[in-house]
N, C-alpha and C positions, 0 to 999 in steps of 0.2 A: 504492501499501500505504500500512498505518495507520503502519509504522515510517518510511516515507519523507516522510508528511503530518507526523507530528509526531515528527520526530529529535530536537528537544531537549528532549522531554517523560522524566524519569524517575521510577520508582517504587520503592521496596524495599517487597519483601513478605516478611515472615518467618514462612514457614508451619511452623518448627519451636518457635515460641513461642506463648503465647496470647496476645499483646498483637497488635491490628488495631485499626485508624480503619474506622469503618464512614461512608463519605462521605456515605451519603445520608440520615445525621442531620440535617445542618445545616439543613433545613428546619424541623426542630422545635426547634432551640436557642430559646431567646428572644431571646437578644442575638449577633447578631455585629459583635465590636467587639474594640478593642483589650482585654486581661486583664492584669491585674496580674500584674508577674513575681514567681515566688517559687520559692527554690532548696530542695530536699528531697530529698537522695539516699537511696537505700535501702541503702546500704552498711552495712560496721559499724563505720566509726569512730566513737566515742564524743562524738558534739556535744554532745550534752543536758548531758554529764557535764563536758564539757569546760568549757561556760559555767557551770556551778555551783562549780568547784573553789574558789573561794574562798571560799563560803561553808560549805563541809565543815568540821566541825571535831573533834576528838577523840571527842568522846561516841559518835560513829557506830562508830567504834572498840571502844569500852569496849563497846558493846552487843552486837557482834558477839562479842567475847570473852566476855560472860556467856551469850550465848546457846549458844558450843560447848560453855560448862562444861556447862549444863543439858543438853546432849543427850548429852556423853559422861558424864554421872553416869545420866543413865537408859538408857543401853545399853552400860553397861560389864559385863554378865552376859549379854549376847548375843552369841553367835557370830558374829566377825566377817567378812565374805564375803572370801574371795581372790580379788585382784586381781594374775594373775601379770603382771611388767611396769611395773605402774603404779608402783609403790614406786621401783624400780631407774631407770625413766625419768625420774621426778621429781629422784632425787637428781641423777643423771648432766646431765641438763639444765638444771633451771630456771635457773642460773646463766647460762646461755646465751641465755634470753630476756632481750628488754629491753623495756623501757617507753619509746613514744617518745610526743612531743609537737609538735605544728605547729602555730607561731607564726606569725602575721600582722599585722604592727603593733603587736607586742608584746605582743598576748592572743593565748592559747592557742585554738586555731581548733578542732583536732581532737585526739584521744589513739589510740593504738591499741600493737600488740605487733610485735615483731622477733626475730630471732632470727640469733644469728652461723654463719656459714661462714668455711669458707677456700679463697681465692681471691686468690694473689698477695699471702699476708696476711691477717689478719681482715677480714670485711667483715659486714654486716648485712642479711639480707634482709627486709624487709615489703612493705605494698599500695603500688601507686601511690596508691590513694585516700586512704592514710593521712597523707603525704606531699603531696599535689597544692597546688601553691598556695601553699606554705612561704617564708615569708621567712626562716625558721630552724629547723632539724630540732633538737631536742634529746633525749637519752639518757639512759635512767635505768638502771644495772645492779640486779640483786636486792640490798638493803640485808642488812646481817645480822642486823638487827630487824624483826619484824614492823611496819610502818607502814600507813596508810592513803593514799590517791591524794592528798589534800590537803598533808599532811605533807611526803610526797616530793618533789612539785612545789615547795613553799614553803620546805622545809628542807633536801632534801639534792641535793648537788651533781649537776648536768648535765653529760654532754660533750656538746659541739657538732657535729653532723655533718655530713659533705657529701656531696651528692646526685652520686655516680657514674655512675647510668645507669637508666633506667626503658623499659618494653613497657608501654604502656598498653593494648595489647589483651589481655595475657594480666595485667593488671592488678601489675603487679611491680616491684620498685624495689630498686636496691642503694645502699646508704649506707655511708660511712666513717667511722669516729673512732680519733682518733690517738691511741696510747696504753693501748689496751685492755685491762685487766687479763688475767693468765693464766688466771683461775679461769673466765672467759666461754669453753670451748673450743667446737671449731666440732663441727656436728652430723655425723651419718654418712648417707650416703642411701640409702633403698630403691629400688623400682623400680612402677612403677603397673602392670605387668602382673602382677606378683608378689601384687596385693592378692587378698583372696578375698572375695566377698560372706559376710557374715556375723559375719568376723572383727572383733574387738575393736579400736579406734583411740585414740588417747590425745592431748589437745589441751593445750595450756598458754598461759595467757594473762591478759589483763586483764578479764573481763567485767563491764560495769556499774562500773566503777573497783574491784573487787573483786583486789586484786593476786596476781598469780602464781598463780593459780588452775589446779590440776588436773580433769580433767573427762575420761571417757572414755563409749564407745559403739561401735555395732556400725556396719560398711558397710551401706549399704542398696543401693547401686549404683555403679556406674562410669560416668561419662557421658562420653565419647570425643568432640569436637568440638562443644563444648555453647556457646551463646549464653545470655548473660544482659547485662543493663544496668542502669544507674542513669540518674536524669532528665538527666544531662548526658552521659553516655557509654556506648558499646557495647562488649562486650568477648568472648573466643573462647579456648576452650582446653579440655585435656581436663581435667575434675576427678571429683574425689570425693563421694557424697553419701555422707553420715553421721549416725549420731543423736548424735555426741558432740556436748555444748551444747555451743555458742558463741552468742557476745551481741555487742552494740555495746562495741567496746574488746578484741575479739579479733582484729579486722581483722591480718592480717600473721602472725600467731602460726604456730608449728608444728604439725603433725598427726604423730605417730610410731605406727608398728607397735608388737605386741608384742617386737619384738628391738631396740627403740632405735633403730630406722632413720626417718628424716625421711621422708615419703610425702605429704606435702602442705602447702599453705599456706592457712592458714583464712581464708576472704575473704568470702563470702557466706552469706545466710539467704534463703528464700522463705516465703512465706507459708503458713502449716499450721503443725502441730506436726512437730519430730524433721524438719525440713527445711535442713539446713545443708552448706555445700559448701565443698571446698576445692581448688586449683590443685593439680593433679598436679605430682609430686617431676620428672617427665619434661620438664615445659614449664618448670620451673626450671631445671634442667640446661643446658635449650638457651639461656635468659636467660641465664645465669652466662656463657656463653659467646659469647655476641656482643656484637660491638664496640660501645661506647659510644661514641652519635652526641651532637651537643652539644646541650643542652637550652636551649629558649626559652624564658622564663617570658613566658607571654599572659596576659593578662586572661579571666577565665571568659567565654565569649560572651554568658550570657544576663546576667553583671553588665553586661557591654558595651551589650546590647540595653538593660538598664533605665536606664542613663548616659542613652544617648543619645536614650531616649523609644523609643515604639512605631514610628519611622521606620524604625529601624534594619534589619530586614528588607525592608520594603517596598520601600526605597531600594536592595537589593541585586539584583544580576540574576546568574541563572547562566548561565554560559558554556557555550556547546557550538560543533561545528563548521559550524553551521547558522545562528547567529544566537543568542539571546539571549531569555531571560523577564526581563519588564516586569511586574513587580510594584508599582510605584506607584499603581496605579488601584485595586489588587484589595481587597477583604474580608478583614476577618481573622476568625478564630474559634479556640476554644478548644475543638474538637471533645472532647476528653478531659476537658476540665472540671477540670485540675489547676493551673491557675493561670497558663499559660504558651501562648502563641500558637504553633498547630502547625500552621492551617490557611489559606490563601488561594484565594479566590473570584473566580471572574472571569466578570462578565456583561456580554458584550460590548455586545447590543443592548438590555439596560435593561429587560428582559420579566418580570424576577424569576426568572428561571431560568440558573441556573448551567452554562455550556456546559463550562465546566473549572475545575477543583480540584487546586491543588497541597498538599501538606502534608510536617512535615518528622517523621517516623515516630519517629523515634530522639530527636526534638529536640536534634541538637548544633547548630542555627544552619544547616544547611543542607540546601536541599529535597530530600527523596529518593522523593517520590510525587508523579505525576500520574494524571490521571481524567478521561474524556471523557465527556460528554452528547451523543450526537451530534444525536439527534432531539427533545433538552431536553422530555425525559417526567419529569424529577427522577428519574431514575434513571443511576446513571454505570456505562454498558457495558463501557468499556476501559479497562484498566491497563496501563502499561509499567515492567517491571521491569528496575533496573539495580544488583546486588548488590555488586559490585566500584567504584560509584560513578567511572566512568571516563568518564561521558555516552552511552555506549553501550549500548541494553538488551539482554540476554542472551535475555530471554524476555518474552510478555506474557500476559495472562490476560482472557477474552472474556465476557461476558454476555449469548449469544446471545439467549434468549429474556425475556430483561429481568424475570426474577425474582427478582434479588437478590444471585444464588448464580452466579459463575463456571461456564463450561461447558466452554470450550476453551483450550488451552493452547498457544502457541506459540513454538518457540528457535529463536533466531540465534545457533549454537555460537559462531562466530569472528566475530559482533559486525560485520560487512560490509555491513549497512540488507538482505538477503536473511533471509527468515524458513525455517529448512532443516528443521523437522517441526513438524505439528499433531497434537494427540491430544485427546481428550474427558477430561474432568476426573471 
């Protein structure tokens, strides 16, 4: 059986996302070689603004003030829209929202948002990707005077925060600041099940460096058990899809309903207009109750790869119960052409046709895809899938007529090496 012959090959197939790897594309690539490694997350940490903080000056603030006065003068006779809940939410909780800076080697790496909760005393919730890899985490409370981002970082004293725990899968983190002032009161919780499609939600955060901004928008949909990824990590949680505008700098900030209750943590956007997502409050409450685990600070796998050169993954072997995969002689490819090596190709008989292909689909440094071209016709017919990444495939996909589309799916529910069910796709 395929499973017994290729036991050590694994394939992670994301059928619920738009991301996939077309392995038959390898023959049309201009080059099959090591590519330059670049890091480019798609989350909402404001890296661009963080890098430019030093160069921002008070002219930016004055320009915003002048523009605001002009708009107020123009609209003073217009009927003002009524936003029930928005004013009260901002008055109640803007002081509970914090500005977070992630410093690495003394330099600001990323900035984002966070908010105060009560869990055995005051704690602060934010996204994992906001504080990832930080040498030190700095927290600023809302100042009494309006200031710009540069002034806040350079002139206003910050608190140094301690990292309490993380849940990378849910993209959540808890930090603690000793001596947090009483004006930063903890939020009250809503629930995921009570959120209604079409209701208005409110976000507070620091989009594009515009500190303590309030935005609003309706709920587009609730997405239970939703998968998303950045280029160096993959995530899974219940999420809220909302039209409340969020941008880089909003990461980790609160999302409230009209009853002033927290319903989500603003986390990421997708390509397109008004596609904004927040991790649901139910997942946050589960995270809050999780027991803190020791946090090991490790260097990003891609930076390790970059430091060691392109031999890092080629020399690595994927262990399994029946042997290992040696990629030391495999050819490398950047199949999705994003600057990261994601595919390794094996041509055992050196005839220019790859019998085997391995890919790192989610680009986390671990091989999670294997494809087989049995008759060497430049079409991969067999894929093995291991969603829980334990080395034992749960199912396989087979392209029987070799038209580039899978026809049959085989399941091994108990992962004992015997296929339990076959079905047409």
